[in-house]
N, C-alpha and C positions, 0 to 999 in steps of 0.2 A: 635325794636318792643317791646312795653311795655306789662307787665303781668297785668292782672286784677284779683286780689285775691278776689273772690266775697263775702267772709264772712266779709270783711272789706270794708268800703266805697271807691269808686273810683270816683274822681272828675275830670270833664273836665271844666277847668277854663278859662274864658275870661275877660280881663280887657283892654279895648281899649278906647281911648279918643273919646267922643261923641257917644259911643255905645248906641243904642236905644233898640234893641232886638236881639234875636238869635234863630235859629231853629237847632236842632240836629237830623239828621237821623241816626238811629242805626240799624245795621244788626247783628243778632246773628244766627250762622249757624254752621253746621259740614260738614265734607267732605274735599274737597280741598280748601285751602286758596285762596280767591279771587273769588270763584264760588258762591258768595252771590246771593240771589234772587233779582229779579227786585224791588219788593216792600219791603221797610224797615220793620223790625220787630216792631219798635217803631218810632214815630216822636214826639219830645219834643219841646215845645215852651216856651220861657221865656222872660219877659221884663227886661231890664237892671235896676239895682239900683246902683246909683253912678258909671255909666259906667261899671258895672260888672255883669256878668252872670256866674252861677255855676251850672252845671248839675251833678247829682250823678247817675251813671248807674249800679253800681255793683249789686244792689238789683234786677234790671231787668234781668241781665245776669244769676243770681243765679238759676232761675227757669228752666234753660235749661241744667243743669249739670247732668251727669249720670256716674255710675261706677258699676263694677261687682267684688265683693270680691272673689268669688269662682274661677274665671278664671284670676284674676289679670288684669282686663281691666279698664282703667281709661281714658275716652275720654274728652279732653278739648273742648272748643268751640271757634270758631273764633268770634271776636268782632270788627267790622268795624264801624266807624262813620264819618260823614261829617257835617260840620257846615256851615250854611248860616247866615250871619250877616247883620244887618241894621245899618249903621254908617252915621250920618248926612244926612239921607234921601237916601243914596246910598246902594244898595244891592250887596253883593259879596259872593262867595262860595269858601271855602277852599278845598284843596285836601282831598281825603279819607284817614283816618288814620287807619292803621292795628294794631290790638291787639289780644291777646289770653287770654282766661279766664280759671283760675284754681280755684278749690274749696278749696282755701287756705285762709289765713288771716295773718295779721300782728299784733304785739303787740303795745300797746299804745305808748311806747317809740320809736317805729320805724317810727312814723310820718305818714304823708298823703301819700296815694297811695303806700303802701308797695309792694316791688317787689319780695322778696325771690328769688333773681336772682342767684341761685346756680345750678351747674351741677348735684350734688348729692341731691336728694330731701328728705333729712332727716338731722336732726341736729347732731346726735351722730356719733362719729368717731370710736366707738366700737360696734360691733354687738354681742349680746349674744343670742345663739340659741341652740336648742337640737343637740346633737352630730351628728346624722345621718340626720338631716333636712337640706334642701338647704339654702344657704346664698342668700337671695333675696334682691336686691338693686334697688330702684327706681331712675331713672336718667332722665334728660331732654335731649332729643336727639338733640336739637338745640345747645347744648353746649358741650356735651360729645362726644369724638371721639373713645375711646376704653376703655374696662374694662378687667383687667387681674387678675385671681385668682391664688394664690400661696399657696403651702403647703411645709413647711420645705425648703424654698428658691427655690423650683422648681415650674415652671408654670404647673398648672393642667387644666386650662381652660382660653380661651381668646375669646373675641368677639369685632369685629369692629362695630362701631355705625355710621349710616348714618342719616343725617338730612332728614326731610320729610315735604311735604306740606299738608299731611293728618292729620286731627285733632286726629284720633285714634292712631297716631304714635308719638305724642309729648312726652308722658310719656311711658317709657319702663322699664319693670321689668327684670333685669338681674339675671339669676340663672344658677348655674353650674349643673343643673339636669333637669329632664323631667317635664315640666309644674308645677314646684313648689311642686311636690309630697314629702311628709314628711317622707315616709318610703320606703324601698326597695320593699316591696310587692306592694305598690301603683305605683311605677315606672314600675313594670312588667305589671300591669293591664293597665296602660296608654299607654304602648307600644304594647297593644293587645296580650300580652303573657299570659301564664298559670303558676300560682304560685303553687308549690307543696312543702309545708312546711315539715320539719322533724327535729329531734333533732340536728343533725349535722349542718344543715343550720342555725337553731336558735342560736346555740352556736357561729357560725362564725359571724353572724350579730350582736350579742351582744358584741363581742370583736373587731369588725372592723368597721371603718367608710367608707361607700361606696364611698362617694365623699368628701374627706377631703379638708379643706381650712382653713388657719389661717391669710391670709393677702390678701387684695384686693387693686389694684391700679386703680385709675380712671383718665384717661387723658382727660382734657377738655380745653376750651378756657382760663380758669383761672390758668392752670398749672396742677400739679399732686396731687391728694388727695389720702391719705392712710387710709384705713379702717382695723382695727384689728378685728379678729373674735375669740370669746371665745366659745369653744364647751363644752357643759355641758352634762355629762352622768347622767341619773337618773334611778336608778334601783328599787326604792321602790314605788314611786308614779307615777300616770298617768299624764304626762305633757300635758298642753293645750296651744294652740296657739290662741291668741287674735289678730285680725286685726282691724285697725282703719284708718280713714282719718286724716293725720297729717296736720300741718300748711302750708305745701307746696302743699296740695291738692292731695297727693299721698297716696296709701295704705302702711301701715307699720305694721310689726309684733312684738308682744310682747309675750314672752314665760313665762308661769307660771309652775314652776317645782315641787313645793312642795304640801303639803296637800290641798285637795279641798273638799268642802262639798256641796251637792246638796239638796235643799228643795223644797217642793211642798206646796203651799197655795191654798185653795179653797174658793169659795164664792157661796152661793146658795140663792134661794128664794123659799119658800114653801107655801103651803096652807093646810087648814084643810078640808078634803073631807068627804062626807057622804058614809059610807060603808054598810049602812043598806039596806037589800033586804028582802021585806015582813016583817017578825017579827024576822029576824036573821041577822047576819053579819059574814063575814069570818075573823077569827083572823089572817090570813096570809097577809091580805091587809093593806097597810099603811093608817092610818088615817091622820098622818102628811106626806103629799106627796110633794116631790121636784118638783117644777115647772121647774126649770133648775138648773144645777150645773156646775160650770166652775172652772178650775184650772190654775195656773201660777207657773212656776218653776223659781228658782233663784239659784245662786252658790256663794260660797266664794272661792276665789282663792288666793294662796300664791306664791310669785315669786321665793323664794330662794334668794341667795345673788347676788346683782347687783352692778356694779361700780357706783360711785357718778354721773357721767355725764348722767346717765339714768334718773336723776330727770327731765330733760327737756323732755324726751320721755314720761314719766308718766304724766307730765303736759299736753302735747298735747293730750294724750289719754283721760284725764279727760275733756278736752275742746272739744273733738270730738263729732260731732252730730251723727256719724254712726260707730258702732262697730259690729264685728262678731266674733264668736268662732267656732272652728272646733272640732266636736265630731264625732267619728266613720266615718271619711272621709266625713262628711256632714258639710257644712258651714251654720251656723244659726245666725240670727240677735239677738243682745243683746243690752241692755242699761246699762251703768255704773250707779249704783244707789247711790254710794257715792257722797254726795254733797260737801264734803270738802276733802282737800288733804294736808298732812304735808310733807314738804321737809325733807329728811334725808341726813345727811352728815357722812363721815367717822369719823370726829372729835367728833361729838356729839353722834352718834349711833353705832360706830364701824363697825358692819356688817349691811348692808342695805338690809332689806327685806320688801316688801310691801304686804299688804292684800287688795284685791279689791273685792267689792261686785257687782255682775251683775244680772240683771233681763232678762230673755228670753223675747224678744220683740214680743211674740205671745201667744195666748191661747193654753194650752196643748191639748185640744180637737179641732180637725179641725172644725171650725164653719164659714169658709169663704164661703159666698153665693153670 
């Protein structure tokens, strides 16, 4: 079963001697694979040129993708197609071809119809995260059979993975904690508990990792992958977690550990009003009056030191169309405003630190009507 990474073109190609024309029926749906509706989502027709027909379907599939950054939900879509062809005046119909659509893409050098056919849906083999945050790993359930978390050579968490025919179960986010909560307090709340903070508990949490992990083993059809986990403790600055859709069509996290700056910019439109009443006016009333005033916030984020292999992760973040930041346990949409990105290496830059500028993707004042 092929993957259709919808941010890159996906071609259905026909080259048959004496081919005159072809029709492609395309079904795009979610739920159980094979439970496609009776009526196709699209019907495409094309006349052959030099006995060749080429359908590009990724752009059509792209409109049906959905994801939820807050709850780590990424639903793929099933993409089935069937071709009917006219060859030398004779009509014949091929069997239905089953595919699955991911909100991913391939690079130019990867060629036509890129697959990203990995069990682990991320490029980096090292995860850098906040010390007490969960190690969240996106995997393809059709390829991965089990995931094992280790700390100091001892297994601390294990999960067996089952394949599924449901579109919502094709990407799974493995985590050794409750719903991806980033702090112990959040885990208590998510478990419907009551958190009562005190000095002793705060001191304990500051000096201990609640769910430690340093190595993750992923067993898949391709063998065993090993992911190293680097846990970063930050005592001075407020760390921020940025999530984005990577090239595999999965949510991935990036932590920014160092100094951050938040700014507010405003724009307004005003008019000059008449405040004269009879032969007097009130000096407390605005003569230059705002018709409306709106604000937008932005942030500068600094990563702290990262390994060189994270260049690929930052590249995918820059290319992502959808990013979110978590602030005070609320996941908010943002856009990366930097339009250029310079790759850093240990040879040239010694210690690798990135500064990223983001814009909050909404107006500060609620004006949704």
